[in-house]
MIPA-522177 format. One record per atom (N, C-alpha, C): z, x, y. Coordinates in steps of 0.2 Angstrom, whole numbers, plus 5000, padded with zeros to 4 digits. Each point is the difference from the previous one (the first is absolute). Example, Ala and Ser with C-alpha at 12.3 -4.5 7.8 and 13.67 -1.06 7.14 Angstrom:
503950664972;500049965006;500050045006;499649985005;500150045006;500349965005;
This chain:
565957395642;500750024999;500349985006;500649975000;500349985006;500750045000;500050025006;500650045002;500649955003;500650024999;500549965002;500150025007;500049955005;500150005007;500749975001;500550045001;500649975001;500350015007;500249945004;500350015006;500750034999;500250045005;500750034999;500449955005;500649994998;500449965004;500450045005;499949985006;500450045005;500749995000;500450044998;500749995000;500450025006;500249955004;500350025006;500850024999;500250055003;500750035000;500449945003;500750014997;500549955003;500150025008;500149955003;500150015007;500550055002;499950045005;500550055001;500349985007;500550045001;500449995006;499550005006;500249965005;499550005006;500050075003;499350025002;499950065003;499950064995;500149984994;499850064995;499350004998;499750065001;499350024999;499850014992;499549974998;499850024993;499750074999;500150034995;499750074999;499350005000;499750055003;499249995001;499750004994;500250034994;499649994994;500049934997;500649975001;500149934998;499549955003;499950025007;499549965004;499350014997;499950074999;499350024997;499949974993;500549994996;499949974993;499849935001;500449965005;499849935001;499349995002;499850055005;499349995002;499550014995;500250054996;499650024994;499849944995;500649964999;499949944996;499649955003;500149995007;499649965004;499250024999;499950065001;499350025000;499749994993;500450024995;499849994993;499849924999;500549965002;499849934998;499449985004;499950025006;499449995004;499450024996;500050064997;499550034996;499849964994;500549984997;499949954994;499649945002;500249975005;499749945003;499250025001;499950055004;499350025001;499650024994;500450034995;499650014994;499849944996;500549955000;499949944997;499449965003;499850015007;499549965003;499450055001;500050064996;499550055000;499850035007;500550005004;499950045006;500250074999;499650044997;500250074997;500250055005;499650005005;500250055006;500749995003;500149945001;500749985003;500550014995;499949994993;500550014995;500150085000;499550045000;500050075000;500450035005;499949975006;500450025006;500849994999;500149944998;500749974999;500450044994;499650024995;500450034994;500150085002;499550025004;500150075002;500650015005;500149955004;500550005005;500749994996;500049964995;500649994996;500250064996;499550044997;500250064997;500250065005;499849995006;500150055005;500849995002;500149935001;500749985002;500550014995;499849994994;500550014994;499650034994;500050064999;499650044995;500249984993;500649974999;500349984994;499849934998;499649975003;499949934999;499450004995;500249994993;499650014995;499449955000;500149935001;499549955000;499550015006;500250035005;499550025006;499550054997;500350054997;499550054997;499549974995;500349964996;499649964995;499549965003;500149965005;499649955003;499550045004;500250065003;499550045004;499550034995;500250014994;499550034995;499549944998;500349944999;499549944999;499549995005;500250015006;499649995006;499550055000;500250064999;499550065001;499549994994;500249984994;499649994995;499549955001;500249945003;499549955002;499550035006;500250045004;499650035005;499650064997;500050014994;499650054996;500250075003;500650015000;500350075002;500450024994;499850014994;500450024994;500450065001;499850055003;500450065001;500649995003;500049965006;500649995004;500449944996;499749964996;500349954996;500450034995;499750054997;500450044994;500650035003;500050035006;500650035003;500549955002;499849945002;500549955002;500449984993;499649984995;500349984994;500450064997;499850065000;500450064998;500750005003;500049995007;500650005004;500449944998;499849944998;500449954998;500350024993;499650034996;500350024993;500550065001;499950045005;500650055001;500649975002;500049955004;500649965002;500349964995;499549974995;500249964995;499650014994;500250044996;499550024994;499849954995;500549955000;499849944995;499649945004;499750025005;499749945004;499349994996;500049954996;499449984996;499449995004;500149965005;499449985004;499750065004;500550055002;499750065003;499750044995;500250014994;499650044995;499349974998;500049935000;499449974999;499550015006;500350005006;499650015006;499750085000;500450044998;499850074999;499550014995;500049974995;499550004995;499349975002;500149955004;499349975003;499850045005;500450045004;499850045005;499650064997;500350034995;499750054996;499349984997;500049944998;499349974997;499550005006;500249985006;499649995006;499750075002;500550054999;499850075002;499550034995;499949974994;499650034995;500450044995;500650015000;500450044996;500349964994;499549994995;500249964994;500650024996;500050074999;500650024996;500749985003;500050015007;500649985003;500249935000;499449965001;500149935000;500249974993;499850034995;500249984993;500750024999;500250065002;500750025000;500549955003;499849985006;500549965004;500049934997;499449974998;500049934998;500250004993;500050054996;500350004993;500749995001;500350035005;500849995001;500249935002;499549965003;500149935002;499949964994;499550024996;499849954994;500649974996;500550044998;500549974996;500449945003;500050005007;500449945003;499549955002;499350015000;499549955001;499550004995;500350004994;499550004994;499649934999;500349955003;499749935000;499549995005;499950055005;499549995005;499350024998;499649965000;499350024998;499750055005;500149995006;499750045005;500250084999;500650014998;500250074998;499550034995;500049964995;499550024994;499350015002;499849955005;499350015002;499950065004;500550025004;499950065004;500050064996;500550004995;500150064996;499350014995;499849944998;499450004996;499450035004;499949985006;499550035005;500150075001;500650025001;500250075001;499850054994;500249974994;499850044994;499350004999;499649955001;499349994999;499750055005;500250015006;499850045005;500150084998;500550014996;500250064998;499650024993;499649954998;499650014994;500550014994;500549955000;500449994994;500049934998;499549994996;499849934998;500649964996;500350044995;500549974996;500649975004;500350045004;500649975004;499749945004;499450015003;499749955004;499949934997;499750014993;500049944996;500649974999;500550044998;500749974999;500349965006;499950035006;500349965006;499649945001;499350005000;499649945001;500149954995;500150024994;500249954995;500749965001;500550045003;500649975001;499949965006;499650025005;499949965006;499649934998;499650014995;499649944998;500549954996;500550034997;500549964996;500449965005;500250045006;500449975005;499749955004;499350015001;499649965005;499449984996;500049964995;499449994996;499549965003;500149975006;499549965003;499750035006;500150075001;499750045005;499450034998;499449985002;499450034998;499950085002;500350025005;500050075002;500350044995;500649984998;500350044995;499650014994;499749954997;499550014994;499450045002;499849995006;499450055002;500250074999;500650025003;500250075000;500250024993;500249954996;500250024993;499350024997;499549965001;499350014997;499850075002;500050025006;499850075002;500450054997;500649994999;500450064997;499950004993;499949954996;499750004993;499450035000;499549995004;499450035000;500050085001;500550025005;500150075001;500250034993;500449974996;500350034994;499649994994;499449975001;499549994995;500149944995;500549965002;500149934997;499549955002;499450004998;499549955002;500249934999;500249994994;500249934998;500649975004;500550055002;500549975004;499849995007;499550045002;499750005007;499749935001;499649984995;499649945000;500449945000;500650004996;500449954999;500449995007;500150055003;500450005007;499549975005;499450025000;499549985005;499849924999;500049984994;499949934998;500649965003;500650034999;500649965002;499949995008;499850065003;500050005008;499549945002;499450004996;499549955002;500249934999;500449994994;500349944998;500449975006;500450055002;500549985006;499749995007;499450045001;499749995006;499250004999;499749944998;499350004998;499550035005;500250015006;499550025005;500250085001;500350034996;500250075000;499450054999;499650025005;499450044999;500250064997;500550035002;500350074997;500149994992;500349944998;500149994993;499450004996;499549965003;499450004996;499650075000;500050035006;499750075000;500350044995;500650015000;500450054995;499949984993;500049934999;499949984993;499350024998;499549995004;499350034998;500050074999;500350045004;500050074999;500350024993;500649974999;500350024993;499649974994;499749945001;499549984995;499550054999;499750025005;499550054999;500250074997;500650025002;500350064996;500149984993;500249944998;500249994993;499349994996;499549985004;499349994996;499850074999;500150055005;499850074999;500450034994;500649995000;500450034994;499849974994;499949934999;499849974994;499350034998;499550015004;499450024998;500050084998;500550045003;500150064998;500250004993;500549964999;500349994993;499549984995;499649955002;499449984996;499550064998;499850045005;499650054999;500350054995;500650025001;500450054996;500049974993;500249944999;500149974993;499350004996;499549975003;499350004997;499850074998;500150055005;499850074999;500350034994;500749995000;500450024994;499749974993;499949945001;499749964994;499450034997;499550025005;499450034999;500150074997;500450035003;500250074997;500250004993;500549964999;500349994993;499549974995;499649965002;499549974995;499349995003;499750065001;499350005003;499549954997;500149984994;499549964997;500149935002;500549985004;500249935001;499649985007;499449964999;499649985005;500349975006;500549954998;500349965005;500450045005;500350054998;500450055005;499550035005;499450024998;499650035005;499749955005;499949944997;499749945004;500549995006;500649984998;500649985004;500250065005;499950064998;500150065004;499550005005;499449994999;499549995005;500149955005;500249944998;500249955005;500650025004;500550034997;500650035004;499850055005;499550044998;499850055005;499649975006;499649944999;499749975005;500549965005;500549974997;500549975004;500450055004;500150064997;500450055004;499550035006;499450004999;499550025005;500049955006;500149944998;500049955005;500550005005;500650034998;500650015005;500150075002;499550044998;500250085002;499650025006;500150065002;499750025006;499350024999;499550005005;499350014999;499950064996;500350055002;499950074996;500150004993;500449954998;500250004993;499649954996;499649965003;499749944996;499450034996;499650055002;499550024996;500250034994;500650045000;500250034994;500349954995;500349955003;500349944995;499449964997;499549995004;499449964997;499650044995;500050075001;499750044995;500450004994;500650005000;500549994994;499949944997;499949945004;499949944997;499350004996;499550035003;499350004997;500050034993;500450065000;500150044994;500349954994;500549965002;500349964995;499649944998;499649975004;499549954998;499550034995;499750065002;499550034996;500350014993;500650034999;500350014994;500149944996;500249945003;500149944997;499349974997;499550015005;499349974997;499850044994;500150075000;499850044995;500449984993;500649995001;500449994994;500049924998;499949965004;500049934998;499449965003;499450014999;499449975003;500049934998;500349974995;500049934998;500649965002;500450045004;500649965002;499949955005;500349945000;499949955005;500050025007;500450065001;500050025007;499550055002;499550024995;499550055001;499549985006;499849935001;499649995006;500450015006;500649995000;500450015007;500050085001;500150034994;500050085001;499350025003;499549984997;499350025002;499949985008;500249945002;500049985007;500450055004;500650024998;500450045004;499750075001;499750024994;499750075000;499450005005;499649945000;499450005005;500349995007;500549975001;500350005007;500350065003;500350044995;500450065002;499550065001;499550014996;499650065000;499750015007;499849955004;499750025007;500650025004;500649984999;500650015005;500350074999;499950034994;500350074999;499450055000;499449995001;499550055001;500150045007;
């Protein structure tokens, strides 16, 4: 996010009569502007300590110089001093409440401090006038996600993706927010887009793998529940028991060690029921084989 760095024009007073002295405050104001402009130049070349010195001198000489407070806040934020940065931005807003960049800076300072609620409050006031800035949506999405509010996070990341469709980072963040909200299909679509835009994105591949695994678990759970219900409603249907046994094995393969024995025992019971009720079924040899393999594992 780019802050506006504006040089102030030093307006010289009209020449006075010879021998007339300028008021001390006028001289201080002129020096404040000079200090401010020197700070802007230093900030532009990333000489942060010198910029900090100049902006502090500017606000000392002229406490009403709004842009000096604002750029002092930017410098402090760059120096990772968010507490002092927030104070500088707040002072700029006291002097000029409609200072949009100052409110943006205050929101970012609160974010750096870890105060998500305050950051969201300030940045939400900036959003109406910067609705087409994908970075604002990206920051708000990240804040809402950190606050464990996946729905508004997804909304902001989707808007950021609309505004910056070729940014793989936006799609990656969208995928994470969708996953937080339980939208596994949306998460996978977003991760695939991130990978498409940046084929060497290890994070994209990793998260896609994680969500694919979660989806497989969800599908297997649904598969177990469906076959179990079918077997309950129609106990004499052999196929339901056979496929329920297979589903239990699949669930055991992706479950914790302490759960596997119970699941394999359930699978064994289903294959025994199938073999008893349909000994001539074409799947009977496979059922017998599964029984022989499972019996030693559950003893």
